[in-house]
C-alpha positions in Angstrom: 59.0 167.8 93.8 57.9 165.9 96.8 54.2 167.1 98.6 55.1 165.8 102.1 57.3 167.8 103.0 56.6 165.5 106.4 59.0 162.7 105.1 62.8 163.3 105.7 63.7 161.6 103.0 61.9 162.9 100.1 62.9 166.1 101.5 65.6 169.2 100.0 67.9 170.9 102.2 66.7 173.7 101.7 63.6 173.0 103.3 64.7 170.9 105.9 67.1 174.2 106.7 64.1 176.3 106.4 61.1 174.5 109.1 61.6 174.6 112.3 60.4 171.4 113.1 58.6 170.5 116.9 58.4 166.6 116.8 61.3 163.8 115.5 59.3 160.4 114.1 61.1 157.7 113.9 59.7 154.0 112.7 61.1 151.2 114.0 59.7 148.3 112.2 62.0 144.5 112.2 62.8 142.3 108.8 60.8 138.9 109.4 58.8 135.9 107.8 54.9 137.0 107.9 53.2 133.1 106.9 53.6 132.3 103.7 51.2 135.4 102.1 52.8 138.9 103.8 56.3 140.2 102.9 59.6 140.4 105.0 58.8 144.0 105.2 55.9 143.7 106.9 56.6 146.3 109.7 58.8 148.6 108.0 55.6 149.1 105.2 53.2 149.7 108.2 54.8 151.4 110.0 56.5 154.1 107.9 52.9 154.3 105.8 51.4 154.7 109.8 53.9 157.1 110.7 53.6 159.3 107.2 49.2 159.4 107.5 49.9 160.5 111.6 52.8 163.3 110.9 50.5 164.0 107.8 47.2 164.6 110.1 49.2 166.5 112.8 51.3 168.8 110.0 47.4 169.7 108.8 46.5 170.9 112.0 49.8 173.4 112.5 52.3 170.7 114.4 56.2 170.6 112.5 57.0 166.3 112.6 59.7 165.6 110.9 59.2 161.4 109.7 62.7 160.0 109.8 63.4 156.5 107.7 62.1 153.7 109.2 65.0 151.4 110.9 64.0 148.5 109.0 65.9 145.2 111.8 64.3 144.5 115.0 65.1 142.2 117.8 64.5 138.5 116.5 66.7 136.4 118.9 64.1 134.0 118.6 64.0 133.5 114.7 67.7 132.5 113.9 66.5 129.2 112.3 64.3 131.1 110.2 66.5 132.2 107.2 67.0 136.0 106.6 65.1 137.1 109.5 67.6 139.5 110.5 68.7 139.7 114.1 69.1 143.1 115.9 70.2 143.2 119.3 68.9 145.1 122.0 71.9 145.7 122.7 73.1 147.6 119.5 69.4 148.7 119.0 70.4 151.2 122.0 73.5 152.7 120.2 71.6 153.0 117.2 69.1 154.5 118.6 71.8 156.7 120.6 73.6 158.2 117.9 70.4 159.2 116.1 69.4 161.2 119.2 72.2 163.2 119.1 71.5 163.9 115.6 68.4 165.2 116.0 69.2 167.3 119.3 72.0 168.7 116.8 69.6 169.4 114.8 67.6 171.6 117.4 64.9 169.5 117.6 63.9 168.5 121.4 61.9 165.8 120.8 61.3 161.8 119.4 59.2 159.7 119.9 59.8 156.1 118.5 57.6 154.5 116.7 57.2 150.7 116.9 55.7 148.3 114.8 57.4 144.8 115.7 56.7 143.1 118.7 59.6 141.7 119.6 60.9 145.5 120.5 61.1 147.4 123.7 62.8 150.6 123.8 61.3 151.8 126.9 64.7 150.8 129.3 66.7 152.3 126.5 64.8 155.5 127.0 65.2 154.8 131.1 69.0 155.1 130.4 69.6 157.5 128.0 67.3 160.2 128.9 69.0 161.7 131.7 71.9 162.2 129.1 69.8 164.3 126.7 68.2 167.3 126.2 65.7 165.5 123.9 62.5 164.1 125.4 62.2 160.8 124.1 59.2 158.7 123.7 57.9 155.5 122.6 54.9 154.7 121.1 53.3 150.6 119.2 51.4 151.9 116.8 49.5 148.4 117.0 48.4 148.8 120.7 46.8 152.1 120.4 43.4 150.5 119.4 41.6 147.5 120.9 41.5 144.9 118.0 39.1 142.9 119.0 36.2 145.5 117.5 37.4 145.8 114.2 39.3 141.5 113.4 37.1 138.0 114.9 40.7 136.7 115.3 43.1 138.9 117.1 46.4 137.2 116.2 49.1 138.7 116.8 51.8 137.6 113.9 50.1 137.7 110.2 47.1 137.1 111.2 43.5 139.3 110.3 45.2 142.6 111.7 48.2 142.7 110.3 47.4 141.0 106.9 44.0 143.5 106.8 46.5 146.3 107.3 48.1 145.4 104.5 45.3 144.2 102.1 45.0 148.5 102.7 48.1 149.6 102.0 50.9 147.2 99.9 48.4 145.3 98.1 50.0 144.1 95.3 52.2 142.8 98.0 49.6 140.6 99.6 49.5 137.1 98.4 46.5 135.4 97.7 44.6 133.7 101.1 44.5 130.3 100.1 48.1 130.5 100.2 48.6 131.6 104.0 48.5 129.5 106.7 46.1 128.6 109.7 49.0 130.5 111.8 47.9 128.3 114.8 49.5 129.1 117.5 50.8 125.8 119.7 50.7 126.9 123.2 52.5 126.2 125.9 53.2 123.6 128.3 53.9 125.7 131.2 50.1 127.5 132.7 51.7 130.3 133.3 53.2 131.5 130.1 49.8 130.1 128.9 48.1 133.0 131.2 50.8 136.1 130.2 51.4 136.7 133.7 54.5 135.1 133.7 56.7 135.7 130.5 59.8 134.1 127.6 60.8 134.6 124.5 58.6 132.7 122.2 60.7 129.9 120.2 59.2 131.2 116.6 59.5 128.0 115.1 58.4 125.2 117.5 54.9 127.8 117.9 53.3 127.8 114.8 54.7 126.1 111.7 53.9 128.6 109.2 55.7 132.0 110.6 52.2 133.7 111.4 50.1 133.6 115.0 46.6 134.6 114.1 44.3 133.0 111.2 43.9 135.8 108.1 41.5 134.4 106.2 38.6 137.1 107.1 41.2 139.7 107.0 39.8 142.5 104.3 41.2 145.5 103.2 38.2 147.2 104.6 39.0 146.3 107.4 42.4 147.5 107.4 41.8 150.9 106.5 39.3 151.8 109.5 41.8 150.4 111.6 44.6 152.5 110.4 42.6 155.4 110.1 41.9 154.9 113.9 45.2 155.0 114.7 46.7 157.2 112.4 44.2 159.6 113.9 45.0 158.7 117.6 48.4 159.5 117.1 48.1 162.5 115.4 46.9 164.1 118.5 49.0 162.6 120.5 51.8 164.6 118.4 50.1 167.9 118.2 49.7 167.9 121.9 53.2 167.3 122.6 55.0 169.7 119.8 53.1 171.8 121.5 54.0 171.0 125.6 56.1 172.5 127.2 58.4 169.0 128.1 59.6 170.7 131.3 56.0 171.1 132.5 54.1 168.3 131.9 51.9 167.7 134.6 49.3 169.5 136.6 50.0 171.2 140.1 47.3 169.1 142.2 46.8 170.0 146.1 48.5 168.2 148.4 
């Protein structure tokens, strides 16, 4: 029998029936290439682990958080020419999310957090559209954006670089190939200045931006760096989950002087 009552996939119907959950936590990742040294399911492994660790900390503090199974497919419209990068369009994600929210609502849980682990996913506009249709309070967190990576890593590239490689070395060391096999993660900059300066945006054409599917050099990654970063991130998420669990979603704002 599982010793993790906060993980739905490991729980029995009797345990679920007899527990009053305050928050549902939905990990959402992607299936895509991660340089030559990390697995295709990197985003899923990481996001599931972050969700479980944060929920466990919250559970220990009395917040009844239930972690739903990870959604393993993300928006990969710019990686269609890379073999077996599985794309789920935003419109499809919106329909999947709507069905999950309905199931959560029918189960009597009135708060759901989407824990996002993939840069191509963006749930904010979906929440704006879906929130008026449900009594479940919806929010989203990008776990990799919570803690400034500059305090932990020398290279802050955003895909299969030092950050992700370090976290994977901590979480799934057996699935990380030797760093001698990794590409450099060199990013080819855009010829358009506004895109380089990041005040204008367009989807990156992935196979033209990078030759190894990575962005960021993983050479200095270590499991120790990954653990320290992971622990700081999960502690912050746990605090948020505890606050949310205790909150009245109809009374979230302090009333100050007019």
